[in-house]
mmCIF file of the N, C-alpha and C atoms, coordinates in Angstrom:
data_MODEL
# 
_entry.id   MODEL 
# 
loop_
_atom_site.group_PDB 
_atom_site.id 
_atom_site.type_symbol 
_atom_site.label_atom_id 
_atom_site.label_alt_id 
_atom_site.label_comp_id 
_atom_site.label_asym_id 
_atom_site.label_entity_id 
_atom_site.label_seq_id 
_atom_site.pdbx_PDB_ins_code 
_atom_site.Cartn_x 
_atom_site.Cartn_y 
_atom_site.Cartn_z 
_atom_site.occupancy 
_atom_site.B_iso_or_equiv 
_atom_site.pdbx_formal_charge 
_atom_site.auth_seq_id 
_atom_site.auth_comp_id 
_atom_site.auth_asym_id 
_atom_site.auth_atom_id 
_atom_site.pdbx_PDB_model_num 
ATOM 1   N N  . MET A 1 1  ? 38.137  15.509 28.798 1.00 0.00 ? 1  MET A N  1 
ATOM 2   C CA . MET A 1 1  ? 37.442  16.577 29.476 1.00 0.00 ? 1  MET A CA 1 
ATOM 3   C C  . MET A 1 1  ? 37.286  17.756 28.514 1.00 0.00 ? 1  MET A C  1 
ATOM 4   N N  . SER A 1 2  ? 36.148  18.412 28.631 1.00 0.00 ? 2  SER A N  1 
ATOM 5   C CA . SER A 1 2  ? 35.845  19.542 27.764 1.00 0.00 ? 2  SER A CA 1 
ATOM 6   C C  . SER A 1 2  ? 36.686  20.754 28.149 1.00 0.00 ? 2  SER A C  1 
ATOM 7   N N  . SER A 1 3  ? 37.074  21.508 27.147 1.00 0.00 ? 3  SER A N  1 
ATOM 8   C CA . SER A 1 3  ? 37.867  22.707 27.416 1.00 0.00 ? 3  SER A CA 1 
ATOM 9   C C  . SER A 1 3  ? 36.993  23.957 27.520 1.00 0.00 ? 3  SER A C  1 
ATOM 10  N N  . SER A 1 4  ? 35.678  23.794 27.385 1.00 0.00 ? 4  SER A N  1 
ATOM 11  C CA . SER A 1 4  ? 34.817  24.975 27.464 1.00 0.00 ? 4  SER A CA 1 
ATOM 12  C C  . SER A 1 4  ? 34.636  25.411 28.909 1.00 0.00 ? 4  SER A C  1 
ATOM 13  N N  . ASP A 1 5  ? 34.443  26.695 29.068 1.00 0.00 ? 5  ASP A N  1 
ATOM 14  C CA . ASP A 1 5  ? 34.252  27.298 30.385 1.00 0.00 ? 5  ASP A CA 1 
ATOM 15  C C  . ASP A 1 5  ? 32.757  27.346 30.677 1.00 0.00 ? 5  ASP A C  1 
ATOM 16  N N  . PRO A 1 6  ? 32.288  26.698 31.751 1.00 0.00 ? 6  PRO A N  1 
ATOM 17  C CA . PRO A 1 6  ? 30.854  26.691 32.055 1.00 0.00 ? 6  PRO A CA 1 
ATOM 18  C C  . PRO A 1 6  ? 30.271  28.093 32.197 1.00 0.00 ? 6  PRO A C  1 
ATOM 19  N N  . ARG A 1 7  ? 31.061  29.045 32.674 1.00 0.00 ? 7  ARG A N  1 
ATOM 20  C CA . ARG A 1 7  ? 30.565  30.421 32.805 1.00 0.00 ? 7  ARG A CA 1 
ATOM 21  C C  . ARG A 1 7  ? 30.289  31.029 31.442 1.00 0.00 ? 7  ARG A C  1 
ATOM 22  N N  . THR A 1 8  ? 31.159  30.773 30.487 1.00 0.00 ? 8  THR A N  1 
ATOM 23  C CA . THR A 1 8  ? 30.964  31.280 29.132 1.00 0.00 ? 8  THR A CA 1 
ATOM 24  C C  . THR A 1 8  ? 29.770  30.595 28.486 1.00 0.00 ? 8  THR A C  1 
ATOM 25  N N  . ASP A 1 9  ? 29.673  29.270 28.684 1.00 0.00 ? 9  ASP A N  1 
ATOM 26  C CA . ASP A 1 9  ? 28.535  28.529 28.137 1.00 0.00 ? 9  ASP A CA 1 
ATOM 27  C C  . ASP A 1 9  ? 27.222  29.062 28.704 1.00 0.00 ? 9  ASP A C  1 
ATOM 28  N N  . ALA A 1 10 ? 27.177  29.322 30.005 1.00 0.00 ? 10 ALA A N  1 
ATOM 29  C CA . ALA A 1 10 ? 25.961  29.838 30.642 1.00 0.00 ? 10 ALA A CA 1 
ATOM 30  C C  . ALA A 1 10 ? 25.617  31.221 30.099 1.00 0.00 ? 10 ALA A C  1 
ATOM 31  N N  . ALA A 1 11 ? 26.628  32.060 29.926 1.00 0.00 ? 11 ALA A N  1 
ATOM 32  C CA . ALA A 1 11 ? 26.390  33.407 29.395 1.00 0.00 ? 11 ALA A CA 1 
ATOM 33  C C  . ALA A 1 11 ? 25.852  33.330 27.969 1.00 0.00 ? 11 ALA A C  1 
ATOM 34  N N  . THR A 1 12 ? 26.388  32.398 27.180 1.00 0.00 ? 12 THR A N  1 
ATOM 35  C CA . THR A 1 12 ? 25.914  32.211 25.811 1.00 0.00 ? 12 THR A CA 1 
ATOM 36  C C  . THR A 1 12 ? 24.473  31.730 25.820 1.00 0.00 ? 12 THR A C  1 
ATOM 37  N N  . ASP A 1 13 ? 24.154  30.773 26.699 1.00 0.00 ? 13 ASP A N  1 
ATOM 38  C CA . ASP A 1 13 ? 22.781  30.276 26.804 1.00 0.00 ? 13 ASP A CA 1 
ATOM 39  C C  . ASP A 1 13 ? 21.827  31.396 27.206 1.00 0.00 ? 13 ASP A C  1 
ATOM 40  N N  . VAL A 1 14 ? 22.227  32.211 28.158 1.00 0.00 ? 14 VAL A N  1 
ATOM 41  C CA . VAL A 1 14 ? 21.384  33.324 28.604 1.00 0.00 ? 14 VAL A CA 1 
ATOM 42  C C  . VAL A 1 14 ? 21.207  34.322 27.468 1.00 0.00 ? 14 VAL A C  1 
ATOM 43  N N  . ALA A 1 15 ? 22.264  34.626 26.755 1.00 0.00 ? 15 ALA A N  1 
ATOM 44  C CA . ALA A 1 15 ? 22.176  35.570 25.639 1.00 0.00 ? 15 ALA A CA 1 
ATOM 45  C C  . ALA A 1 15 ? 21.258  35.026 24.542 1.00 0.00 ? 15 ALA A C  1 
ATOM 46  N N  . ALA A 1 16 ? 21.378  33.739 24.245 1.00 0.00 ? 16 ALA A N  1 
ATOM 47  C CA . ALA A 1 16 ? 20.519  33.133 23.224 1.00 0.00 ? 16 ALA A CA 1 
ATOM 48  C C  . ALA A 1 16 ? 19.063  33.149 23.668 1.00 0.00 ? 16 ALA A C  1 
ATOM 49  N N  . LEU A 1 17 ? 18.815  32.856 24.933 1.00 0.00 ? 17 LEU A N  1 
ATOM 50  C CA . LEU A 1 17 ? 17.453  32.887 25.453 1.00 0.00 ? 17 LEU A CA 1 
ATOM 51  C C  . LEU A 1 17 ? 16.894  34.307 25.411 1.00 0.00 ? 17 LEU A C  1 
ATOM 52  N N  . ALA A 1 18 ? 17.708  35.274 25.787 1.00 0.00 ? 18 ALA A N  1 
ATOM 53  C CA . ALA A 1 18 ? 17.264  36.673 25.746 1.00 0.00 ? 18 ALA A CA 1 
ATOM 54  C C  . ALA A 1 18 ? 16.905  37.076 24.318 1.00 0.00 ? 18 ALA A C  1 
ATOM 55  N N  . GLN A 1 19 ? 17.713  36.662 23.361 1.00 0.00 ? 19 GLN A N  1 
ATOM 56  C CA . GLN A 1 19 ? 17.438  36.977 21.959 1.00 0.00 ? 19 GLN A CA 1 
ATOM 57  C C  . GLN A 1 19 ? 16.128  36.328 21.510 1.00 0.00 ? 19 GLN A C  1 
ATOM 58  N N  . LEU A 1 20 ? 15.907  35.064 21.900 1.00 0.00 ? 20 LEU A N  1 
ATOM 59  C CA . LEU A 1 20 ? 14.676  34.374 21.530 1.00 0.00 ? 20 LEU A CA 1 
ATOM 60  C C  . LEU A 1 20 ? 13.455  35.033 22.181 1.00 0.00 ? 20 LEU A C  1 
ATOM 61  N N  . LEU A 1 21 ? 13.592  35.442 23.436 1.00 0.00 ? 21 LEU A N  1 
ATOM 62  C CA . LEU A 1 21 ? 12.489  36.133 24.107 1.00 0.00 ? 21 LEU A CA 1 
ATOM 63  C C  . LEU A 1 21 ? 12.182  37.475 23.437 1.00 0.00 ? 21 LEU A C  1 
ATOM 64  N N  . HIS A 1 22 ? 13.215  38.177 23.024 1.00 0.00 ? 22 HIS A N  1 
ATOM 65  C CA . HIS A 1 22 ? 13.020  39.459 22.325 1.00 0.00 ? 22 HIS A CA 1 
ATOM 66  C C  . HIS A 1 22 ? 12.288  39.232 21.001 1.00 0.00 ? 22 HIS A C  1 
ATOM 67  N N  . GLU A 1 23 ? 12.722  38.234 20.255 1.00 0.00 ? 23 GLU A N  1 
ATOM 68  C CA . GLU A 1 23 ? 12.059  37.885 18.995 1.00 0.00 ? 23 GLU A CA 1 
ATOM 69  C C  . GLU A 1 23 ? 10.591  37.522 19.253 1.00 0.00 ? 23 GLU A C  1 
ATOM 70  N N  . THR A 1 24 ? 10.374  36.709 20.283 1.00 0.00 ? 24 THR A N  1 
ATOM 71  C CA . THR A 1 24 ? 9.026   36.263 20.630 1.00 0.00 ? 24 THR A CA 1 
ATOM 72  C C  . THR A 1 24 ? 8.136   37.443 20.984 1.00 0.00 ? 24 THR A C  1 
ATOM 73  N N  . SER A 1 25 ? 8.685   38.374 21.730 1.00 0.00 ? 25 SER A N  1 
ATOM 74  C CA . SER A 1 25 ? 7.937   39.570 22.116 1.00 0.00 ? 25 SER A CA 1 
ATOM 75  C C  . SER A 1 25 ? 7.468   40.346 20.887 1.00 0.00 ? 25 SER A C  1 
ATOM 76  N N  . GLY A 1 26 ? 8.355   40.517 19.943 1.00 0.00 ? 26 GLY A N  1 
ATOM 77  C CA . GLY A 1 26 ? 7.997   41.229 18.718 1.00 0.00 ? 26 GLY A CA 1 
ATOM 78  C C  . GLY A 1 26 ? 6.923   40.512 17.926 1.00 0.00 ? 26 GLY A C  1 
ATOM 79  N N  . ARG A 1 27 ? 7.042   39.209 17.826 1.00 0.00 ? 27 ARG A N  1 
ATOM 80  C CA . ARG A 1 27 ? 6.057   38.423 17.092 1.00 0.00 ? 27 ARG A CA 1 
ATOM 81  C C  . ARG A 1 27 ? 4.711   38.421 17.812 1.00 0.00 ? 27 ARG A C  1 
ATOM 82  N N  . HIS A 1 28 ? 4.747   38.360 19.134 1.00 0.00 ? 28 HIS A N  1 
ATOM 83  C CA . HIS A 1 28 ? 3.506   38.342 19.908 1.00 0.00 ? 28 HIS A CA 1 
ATOM 84  C C  . HIS A 1 28 ? 2.755   39.659 19.763 1.00 0.00 ? 28 HIS A C  1 
ATOM 85  N N  . GLY A 1 29 ? 3.483   40.748 19.570 1.00 0.00 ? 29 GLY A N  1 
ATOM 86  C CA . GLY A 1 29 ? 2.840   42.049 19.425 1.00 0.00 ? 29 GLY A CA 1 
ATOM 87  C C  . GLY A 1 29 ? 1.800   42.071 18.316 1.00 0.00 ? 29 GLY A C  1 
ATOM 88  N N  . ALA A 1 30 ? 2.099   41.414 17.206 1.00 0.00 ? 30 ALA A N  1 
ATOM 89  C CA . ALA A 1 30 ? 1.151   41.362 16.089 1.00 0.00 ? 30 ALA A CA 1 
ATOM 90  C C  . ALA A 1 30 ? -0.098  40.573 16.479 1.00 0.00 ? 30 ALA A C  1 
ATOM 91  N N  . PHE A 1 31 ? 0.079   39.493 17.222 1.00 0.00 ? 31 PHE A N  1 
ATOM 92  C CA . PHE A 1 31 ? -1.055  38.695 17.695 1.00 0.00 ? 31 PHE A CA 1 
ATOM 93  C C  . PHE A 1 31 ? -1.853  39.475 18.732 1.00 0.00 ? 31 PHE A C  1 
ATOM 94  N N  . GLU A 1 32 ? -1.144  40.088 19.648 1.00 0.00 ? 32 GLU A N  1 
ATOM 95  C CA . GLU A 1 32 ? -1.758  40.851 20.745 1.00 0.00 ? 32 GLU A CA 1 
ATOM 96  C C  . GLU A 1 32 ? -2.662  41.966 20.216 1.00 0.00 ? 32 GLU A C  1 
ATOM 97  N N  . ALA A 1 33 ? -2.255  42.575 19.125 1.00 0.00 ? 33 ALA A N  1 
ATOM 98  C CA . ALA A 1 33 ? -2.994  43.715 18.579 1.00 0.00 ? 33 ALA A CA 1 
ATOM 99  C C  . ALA A 1 33 ? -4.386  43.342 18.080 1.00 0.00 ? 33 ALA A C  1 
ATOM 100 N N  . VAL A 1 34 ? -4.585  42.090 17.696 1.00 0.00 ? 34 VAL A N  1 
ATOM 101 C CA . VAL A 1 34 ? -5.866  41.691 17.108 1.00 0.00 ? 34 VAL A CA 1 
ATOM 102 C C  . VAL A 1 34 ? -6.597  40.608 17.894 1.00 0.00 ? 34 VAL A C  1 
ATOM 103 N N  . ALA A 1 35 ? -5.936  40.016 18.868 1.00 0.00 ? 35 ALA A N  1 
ATOM 104 C CA . ALA A 1 35 ? -6.524  38.895 19.614 1.00 0.00 ? 35 ALA A CA 1 
ATOM 105 C C  . ALA A 1 35 ? -7.376  39.379 20.781 1.00 0.00 ? 35 ALA A C  1 
ATOM 106 N N  . PRO A 1 36 ? -8.366  38.574 21.141 1.00 0.00 ? 36 PRO A N  1 
ATOM 107 C CA . PRO A 1 36 ? -9.107  38.889 22.363 1.00 0.00 ? 36 PRO A CA 1 
ATOM 108 C C  . PRO A 1 36 ? -8.201  38.687 23.581 1.00 0.00 ? 36 PRO A C  1 
ATOM 109 N N  . PRO A 1 37 ? -8.644  39.095 24.756 1.00 0.00 ? 37 PRO A N  1 
ATOM 110 C CA . PRO A 1 37 ? -7.808  38.935 25.955 1.00 0.00 ? 37 PRO A CA 1 
ATOM 111 C C  . PRO A 1 37 ? -7.322  37.487 26.123 1.00 0.00 ? 37 PRO A C  1 
ATOM 112 N N  . HIS A 1 38 ? -6.061  37.370 26.488 1.00 0.00 ? 38 HIS A N  1 
ATOM 113 C CA . HIS A 1 38 ? -5.454  36.046 26.659 1.00 0.00 ? 38 HIS A CA 1 
ATOM 114 C C  . HIS A 1 38 ? -4.235  36.186 27.553 1.00 0.00 ? 38 HIS A C  1 
ATOM 115 N N  . ASP A 1 39 ? -3.707  35.033 27.970 1.00 0.00 ? 39 ASP A N  1 
ATOM 116 C CA . ASP A 1 39 ? -2.475  35.004 28.756 1.00 0.00 ? 39 ASP A CA 1 
ATOM 117 C C  . ASP A 1 39 ? -1.295  34.945 27.791 1.00 0.00 ? 39 ASP A C  1 
ATOM 118 N N  . TRP A 1 40 ? -0.483  35.990 27.817 1.00 0.00 ? 40 TRP A N  1 
ATOM 119 C CA . TRP A 1 40 ? 0.630   36.093 26.867 1.00 0.00 ? 40 TRP A CA 1 
ATOM 120 C C  . TRP A 1 40 ? 1.548   34.894 26.949 1.00 0.00 ? 40 TRP A C  1 
ATOM 121 N N  . TRP A 1 41 ? 1.735   34.316 28.114 1.00 0.00 ? 41 TRP A N  1 
ATOM 122 C CA . TRP A 1 41 ? 2.702   33.225 28.284 1.00 0.00 ? 41 TRP A CA 1 
ATOM 123 C C  . TRP A 1 41 ? 2.284   31.975 27.516 1.00 0.00 ? 41 TRP A C  1 
ATOM 124 N N  . ASP A 1 42 ? 0.992   31.791 27.264 1.00 0.00 ? 42 ASP A N  1 
ATOM 125 C CA . ASP A 1 42 ? 0.566   30.640 26.463 1.00 0.00 ? 42 ASP A CA 1 
ATOM 126 C C  . ASP A 1 42 ? 1.064   30.788 25.030 1.00 0.00 ? 42 ASP A C  1 
ATOM 127 N N  . TRP A 1 43 ? 0.909   31.990 24.461 1.00 0.00 ? 43 TRP A N  1 
ATOM 128 C CA . TRP A 1 43 ? 1.388   32.230 23.099 1.00 0.00 ? 43 TRP A CA 1 
ATOM 129 C C  . TRP A 1 43 ? 2.914   32.114 23.050 1.00 0.00 ? 43 TRP A C  1 
ATOM 130 N N  . TYR A 1 44 ? 3.581   32.721 24.031 1.00 0.00 ? 44 TYR A N  1 
ATOM 131 C CA . TYR A 1 44 ? 5.045   32.660 24.090 1.00 0.00 ? 44 TYR A CA 1 
ATOM 132 C C  . TYR A 1 44 ? 5.530   31.211 24.115 1.00 0.00 ? 44 TYR A C  1 
ATOM 133 N N  . ALA A 1 45 ? 4.918   30.396 24.957 1.00 0.00 ? 45 ALA A N  1 
ATOM 134 C CA . ALA A 1 45 ? 5.352   29.000 25.088 1.00 0.00 ? 45 ALA A CA 1 
ATOM 135 C C  . ALA A 1 45 ? 5.200   28.256 23.769 1.00 0.00 ? 45 ALA A C  1 
ATOM 136 N N  . ALA A 1 46 ? 4.074   28.449 23.100 1.00 0.00 ? 46 ALA A N  1 
ATOM 137 C CA . ALA A 1 46 ? 3.853   27.771 21.826 1.00 0.00 ? 46 ALA A CA 1 
ATOM 138 C C  . ALA A 1 46 ? 4.846   28.255 20.765 1.00 0.00 ? 46 ALA A C  1 
ATOM 139 N N  . TYR A 1 47 ? 5.102   29.551 20.735 1.00 0.00 ? 47 TYR A N  1 
ATOM 140 C CA . TYR A 1 47 ? 6.049   30.111 19.764 1.00 0.00 ? 47 TYR A CA 1 
ATOM 141 C C  . TYR A 1 47 ? 7.463   29.591 20.021 1.00 0.00 ? 47 TYR A C  1 
ATOM 142 N N  . ILE A 1 48 ? 7.895   29.657 21.270 1.00 0.00 ? 48 ILE A N  1 
ATOM 143 C CA . ILE A 1 48 ? 9.250   29.216 21.614 1.00 0.00 ? 48 ILE A CA 1 
ATOM 144 C C  . ILE A 1 48 ? 9.412   27.728 21.339 1.00 0.00 ? 48 ILE A C  1 
ATOM 145 N N  . ASP A 1 49 ? 8.394   26.934 21.659 1.00 0.00 ? 49 ASP A N  1 
ATOM 146 C CA . ASP A 1 49 ? 8.458   25.504 21.371 1.00 0.00 ? 49 ASP A CA 1 
ATOM 147 C C  . ASP A 1 49 ? 8.656   25.269 19.878 1.00 0.00 ? 49 ASP A C  1 
ATOM 148 N N  . ALA A 1 50 ? 7.901   25.972 19.057 1.00 0.00 ? 50 ALA A N  1 
ATOM 149 C CA . ALA A 1 50 ? 8.035   25.817 17.609 1.00 0.00 ? 50 ALA A CA 1 
ATOM 150 C C  . ALA A 1 50 ? 9.419   26.244 17.129 1.00 0.00 ? 50 ALA A C  1 
ATOM 151 N N  . ARG A 1 51 ? 9.948   27.339 17.645 1.00 0.00 ? 51 ARG A N  1 
ATOM 152 C CA . ARG A 1 51 ? 11.285  27.798 17.244 1.00 0.00 ? 51 ARG A CA 1 
ATOM 153 C C  . ARG A 1 51 ? 12.349  26.794 17.669 1.00 0.00 ? 51 ARG A C  1 
ATOM 154 N N  . LYS A 1 52 ? 12.204  26.239 18.871 1.00 0.00 ? 52 LYS A N  1 
ATOM 155 C CA . LYS A 1 52 ? 13.187  25.253 19.354 1.00 0.00 ? 52 LYS A CA 1 
ATOM 156 C C  . LYS A 1 52 ? 13.144  23.982 18.510 1.00 0.00 ? 52 LYS A C  1 
ATOM 157 N N  . ARG A 1 53 ? 12.012  23.727 17.875 1.00 0.00 ? 53 ARG A N  1 
ATOM 158 C CA . ARG A 1 53 ? 11.874  22.556 17.001 1.00 0.00 ? 53 ARG A CA 1 
ATOM 159 C C  . ARG A 1 53 ? 12.334  22.860 15.574 1.00 0.00 ? 53 ARG A C  1 
ATOM 160 N N  . GLY A 1 54 ? 12.866  24.066 15.357 1.00 0.00 ? 54 GLY A N  1 
ATOM 161 C CA . GLY A 1 54 ? 13.443  24.407 14.066 1.00 0.00 ? 54 GLY A CA 1 
ATOM 162 C C  . GLY A 1 54 ? 12.527  25.145 13.109 1.00 0.00 ? 54 GLY A C  1 
ATOM 163 N N  . ARG A 1 55 ? 11.342  25.530 13.557 1.00 0.00 ? 55 ARG A N  1 
ATOM 164 C CA . ARG A 1 55 ? 10.423  26.254 12.684 1.00 0.00 ? 55 ARG A CA 1 
ATOM 165 C C  . ARG A 1 55 ? 10.910  27.680 12.469 1.00 0.00 ? 55 ARG A C  1 
ATOM 166 N N  . ALA A 1 56 ? 10.662  28.199 11.291 1.00 0.00 ? 56 ALA A N  1 
ATOM 167 C CA . ALA A 1 56 ? 10.987  29.592 10.964 1.00 0.00 ? 56 ALA A CA 1 
ATOM 168 C C  . ALA A 1 56 ? 10.052  30.510 11.753 1.00 0.00 ? 56 ALA A C  1 
ATOM 169 N N  . PRO A 1 57 ? 10.453  31.771 11.953 1.00 0.00 ? 57 PRO A N  1 
ATOM 170 C CA . PRO A 1 57 ? 9.612   32.688 12.732 1.00 0.00 ? 57 PRO A CA 1 
ATOM 171 C C  . PRO A 1 57 ? 8.162   32.792 12.248 1.00 0.00 ? 57 PRO A C  1 
ATOM 172 N N  . ASP A 1 58 ? 7.939   32.895 10.942 1.00 0.00 ? 58 ASP A N  1 
ATOM 173 C CA . ASP A 1 58 ? 6.563   32.986 10.440 1.00 0.00 ? 58 ASP A CA 1 
ATOM 174 C C  . ASP A 1 58 ? 5.777   31.716 10.742 1.00 0.00 ? 58 ASP A C  1 
ATOM 175 N N  . ASP A 1 59 ? 6.426   30.571 10.570 1.00 0.00 ? 59 ASP A N  1 
ATOM 176 C CA . ASP A 1 59 ? 5.769   29.294 10.865 1.00 0.00 ? 59 ASP A CA 1 
ATOM 177 C C  . ASP A 1 59 ? 5.496   29.147 12.358 1.00 0.00 ? 59 ASP A C  1 
ATOM 178 N N  . ALA A 1 60 ? 6.422   29.613 13.187 1.00 0.00 ? 60 ALA A N  1 
ATOM 179 C CA . ALA A 1 60 ? 6.240   29.542 14.638 1.00 0.00 ? 60 ALA A CA 1 
ATOM 180 C C  . ALA A 1 60 ? 5.088   30.441 15.075 1.00 0.00 ? 60 ALA A C  1 
ATOM 181 N N  . SER A 1 61 ? 4.957   31.605 14.464 1.00 0.00 ? 61 SER A N  1 
ATOM 182 C CA . SER A 1 61 ? 3.830   32.493 14.769 1.00 0.00 ? 61 SER A CA 1 
ATOM 183 C C  . SER A 1 61 ? 2.509   31.828 14.409 1.00 0.00 ? 61 SER A C  1 
ATOM 184 N N  . ALA A 1 62 ? 2.478   31.202 13.247 1.00 0.00 ? 62 ALA A N  1 
ATOM 185 C CA . ALA A 1 62 ? 1.260   30.504 12.822 1.00 0.00 ? 62 ALA A CA 1 
ATOM 186 C C  . ALA A 1 62 ? 0.946   29.349 13.766 1.00 0.00 ? 62 ALA A C  1 
ATOM 187 N N  . ALA A 1 63 ? 1.972   28.608 14.170 1.00 0.00 ? 63 ALA A N  1 
ATOM 188 C CA . ALA A 1 63 ? 1.774   27.491 15.099 1.00 0.00 ? 63 ALA A CA 1 
ATOM 189 C C  . ALA A 1 63 ? 1.245   27.989 16.439 1.00 0.00 ? 63 ALA A C  1 
ATOM 190 N N  . ALA A 1 64 ? 1.777   29.098 16.916 1.00 0.00 ? 64 ALA A N  1 
ATOM 191 C CA . ALA A 1 64 ? 1.308   29.669 18.180 1.00 0.00 ? 64 ALA A CA 1 
ATOM 192 C C  . ALA A 1 64 ? -0.141  30.124 18.052 1.00 0.00 ? 64 ALA A C  1 
ATOM 193 N N  . GLY A 1 65 ? -0.487  30.708 16.926 1.00 0.00 ? 65 GLY A N  1 
ATOM 194 C CA . GLY A 1 65 ? -1.871  31.118 16.691 1.00 0.00 ? 65 GLY A CA 1 
ATOM 195 C C  . GLY A 1 65 ? -2.822  29.930 16.672 1.00 0.00 ? 65 GLY A C  1 
ATOM 196 N N  . ARG A 1 66 ? -2.392  28.841 16.017 1.00 0.00 ? 66 ARG A N  1 
ATOM 197 C CA . ARG A 1 66 ? -3.218  27.630 15.996 1.00 0.00 ? 66 ARG A CA 1 
ATOM 198 C C  . ARG A 1 66 ? -3.382  27.063 17.400 1.00 0.00 ? 66 ARG A C  1 
ATOM 199 N N  . TYR A 1 67 ? -2.290  27.038 18.157 1.00 0.00 ? 67 TYR A N  1 
ATOM 200 C CA . TYR A 1 67 ? -2.358  26.548 19.534 1.00 0.00 ? 67 TYR A CA 1 
ATOM 201 C C  . TYR A 1 67 ? -3.363  27.369 20.339 1.00 0.00 ? 67 TYR A C  1 
ATOM 202 N N  . MET A 1 68 ? -3.280  28.673 20.218 1.00 0.00 ? 68 MET A N  1 
ATOM 203 C CA . MET A 1 68 ? -4.181  29.533 20.977 1.00 0.00 ? 68 MET A CA 1 
ATOM 204 C C  . MET A 1 68 ? -5.636  29.277 20.580 1.00 0.00 ? 68 MET A C  1 
ATOM 205 N N  . ALA A 1 69 ? -5.897  29.074 19.302 1.00 0.00 ? 69 ALA A N  1 
ATOM 206 C CA . ALA A 1 69 ? -7.261  28.832 18.834 1.00 0.00 ? 69 ALA A CA 1 
ATOM 207 C C  . ALA A 1 69 ? -7.762  27.450 19.243 1.00 0.00 ? 69 ALA A C  1 
ATOM 208 N N  . GLU A 1 70 ? -6.933  26.430 19.018 1.00 0.00 ? 70 GLU A N  1 
ATOM 209 C CA . GLU A 1 70 ? -7.375  25.053 19.220 1.00 0.00 ? 70 GLU A CA 1 
ATOM 210 C C  . GLU A 1 70 ? -7.357  24.611 20.674 1.00 0.00 ? 70 GLU A C  1 
ATOM 211 N N  . VAL A 1 71 ? -6.372  25.065 21.436 1.00 0.00 ? 71 VAL A N  1 
ATOM 212 C CA . VAL A 1 71 ? -6.218  24.590 22.815 1.00 0.00 ? 71 VAL A CA 1 
ATOM 213 C C  . VAL A 1 71 ? -6.783  25.586 23.819 1.00 0.00 ? 71 VAL A C  1 
ATOM 214 N N  . LYS A 1 72 ? -6.514  26.856 23.606 1.00 0.00 ? 72 LYS A N  1 
ATOM 215 C CA . LYS A 1 72 ? -6.927  27.883 24.564 1.00 0.00 ? 72 LYS A CA 1 
ATOM 216 C C  . LYS A 1 72 ? -8.226  28.589 24.164 1.00 0.00 ? 72 LYS A C  1 
ATOM 217 N N  . HIS A 1 73 ? -8.731  28.291 22.964 1.00 0.00 ? 73 HIS A N  1 
ATOM 218 C CA . HIS A 1 73 ? -9.980  28.875 22.466 1.00 0.00 ? 73 HIS A CA 1 
ATOM 219 C C  . HIS A 1 73 ? -9.922  30.403 22.388 1.00 0.00 ? 73 HIS A C  1 
ATOM 220 N N  . VAL A 1 74 ? -8.739  30.889 22.041 1.00 0.00 ? 74 VAL A N  1 
ATOM 221 C CA . VAL A 1 74 ? -8.541  32.322 21.795 1.00 0.00 ? 74 VAL A CA 1 
ATOM 222 C C  . VAL A 1 74 ? -8.426  32.467 20.282 1.00 0.00 ? 74 VAL A C  1 
ATOM 223 N N  . VAL A 1 75 ? -9.495  32.938 19.682 1.00 0.00 ? 75 VAL A N  1 
ATOM 224 C CA . VAL A 1 75 ? -9.574  32.988 18.224 1.00 0.00 ? 75 VAL A CA 1 
ATOM 225 C C  . VAL A 1 75 ? -9.511  34.441 17.770 1.00 0.00 ? 75 VAL A C  1 
ATOM 226 N N  . VAL A 1 76 ? -8.612  34.692 16.844 1.00 0.00 ? 76 VAL A N  1 
ATOM 227 C CA . VAL A 1 76 ? -8.481  36.032 16.262 1.00 0.00 ? 76 VAL A CA 1 
ATOM 228 C C  . VAL A 1 76 ? -9.602  36.214 15.242 1.00 0.00 ? 76 VAL A C  1 
ATOM 229 N N  . PRO A 1 77 ? -10.381 37.286 15.379 1.00 0.00 ? 77 PRO A N  1 
ATOM 230 C CA . PRO A 1 77 ? -11.462 37.518 14.405 1.00 0.00 ? 77 PRO A CA 1 
ATOM 231 C C  . PRO A 1 77 ? -10.899 37.734 13.001 1.00 0.00 ? 77 PRO A C  1 
ATOM 232 N N  . SER A 1 78 ? -11.640 37.214 12.012 1.00 0.00 ? 78 SER A N  1 
ATOM 233 C CA . SER A 1 78 ? -11.162 37.398 10.632 1.00 0.00 ? 78 SER A CA 1 
ATOM 234 C C  . SER A 1 78 ? -11.857 38.523 9.934  1.00 0.00 ? 78 SER A C  1 
# 
């Protein structure tokens, strides 16, 4: 049997999720500033998915941008 406390594990999971959401918010701000109107949660989901797969923050931002362009047709003007 595991000696870990489920309450501590849950608090750690919540803290890690909060940290990831905070990071995502900051990264999305750069996209938001130049992108046409879009649903923020689509970018967040793509970014978080990339981070959970081990991508670095810059790579996750790029992946989220590609997702928005290719799937959601939200293209940042160049």
